[in-house]
C-alpha positions in Angstrom: -43.5 88.8 202.9 -40.0 88.5 201.6 -37.3 86.0 202.7 -33.5 85.9 202.7 -31.4 82.8 203.5 -28.2 83.0 205.5 -25.9 80.2 206.6 -27.4 79.7 210.0 -30.6 81.7 209.8 -33.7 82.5 207.7 -34.8 86.1 207.7 -38.4 87.2 206.8 -40.1 90.5 206.6 -43.7 91.5 207.2 -46.2 93.9 208.8 -48.5 93.6 211.8 -51.5 95.8 212.7 -51.0 97.7 215.9 -54.0 99.7 216.8 -55.0 101.6 213.6 -51.5 101.5 212.1 -49.2 98.8 210.7 -45.7 98.1 212.1 -42.9 96.7 209.8 -40.8 93.9 211.2 -38.1 91.3 210.5 -38.1 87.8 211.9 -34.8 85.9 212.1 -35.2 82.2 212.7 -32.3 79.9 213.4 -32.0 76.9 211.1 -32.5 73.7 213.1 -33.7 74.5 216.6 -34.8 77.7 218.1 -37.4 80.4 218.1 -37.6 83.5 215.8 -36.4 86.8 217.1 -38.5 89.8 215.9 -37.0 93.2 215.1 -39.1 96.4 214.6 -38.1 98.1 211.4 -38.6 101.8 210.4 -39.8 102.5 214.0 -40.0 106.2 213.3 -42.5 105.6 210.5 -46.3 105.2 210.6 -48.1 103.0 208.1 -51.8 103.3 207.4 -51.6 100.7 204.6 -50.4 97.1 205.1 -48.9 96.9 201.6 -46.7 100.0 202.2 -45.5 98.6 205.6 -44.7 95.2 204.0 -42.8 97.0 201.2 -40.8 99.0 203.8 -39.9 95.8 205.7 -39.0 94.0 202.4 -36.7 96.9 201.5 -35.0 96.8 204.9 -34.5 93.1 204.5 -32.9 93.7 201.1 -30.7 96.5 202.5 -29.3 94.4 205.3 -25.6 93.7 204.9 -25.8 90.5 206.9 -26.4 89.1 210.3 -24.3 89.1 213.5 -23.4 85.6 214.8 -26.4 85.7 217.1 -28.8 86.6 214.2 -29.1 90.3 214.9 -29.5 92.2 211.5 -26.7 94.4 210.3 -27.4 97.5 208.3 -25.1 100.0 206.6 -23.8 102.8 208.8 -26.3 105.7 209.1 -29.1 103.5 207.7 -32.5 105.0 208.3 -34.9 103.1 206.1 -36.0 106.3 204.5 -35.4 107.0 200.8 -35.2 110.8 201.2 
C-alpha cells in the first residue's frame, strides 16, 4: 500500500481479491470527518498476483496530478495506466 497526502485528503492505494483475480483501487479519505471514497484503477486489466495489482495501484497513485475539490483523483489527459 502506498500513500499520498493532500491538503484536505489522504489517498491510499491497494488491491482486493475479487473472485480469482485482484482489483487495484485508490481510497481517498477526507482529513477530519468523513468516510473514504474508493476508486477502481486499471479496470481494463486483470491481475492474478496481488503484488502486481498493488504495484499498478501505487503507480496510478504516483501518476495522479492531484485531486478535485471533492476528492476525485485527477490523472493526465489520455492516461490509461498501461506502460505500453
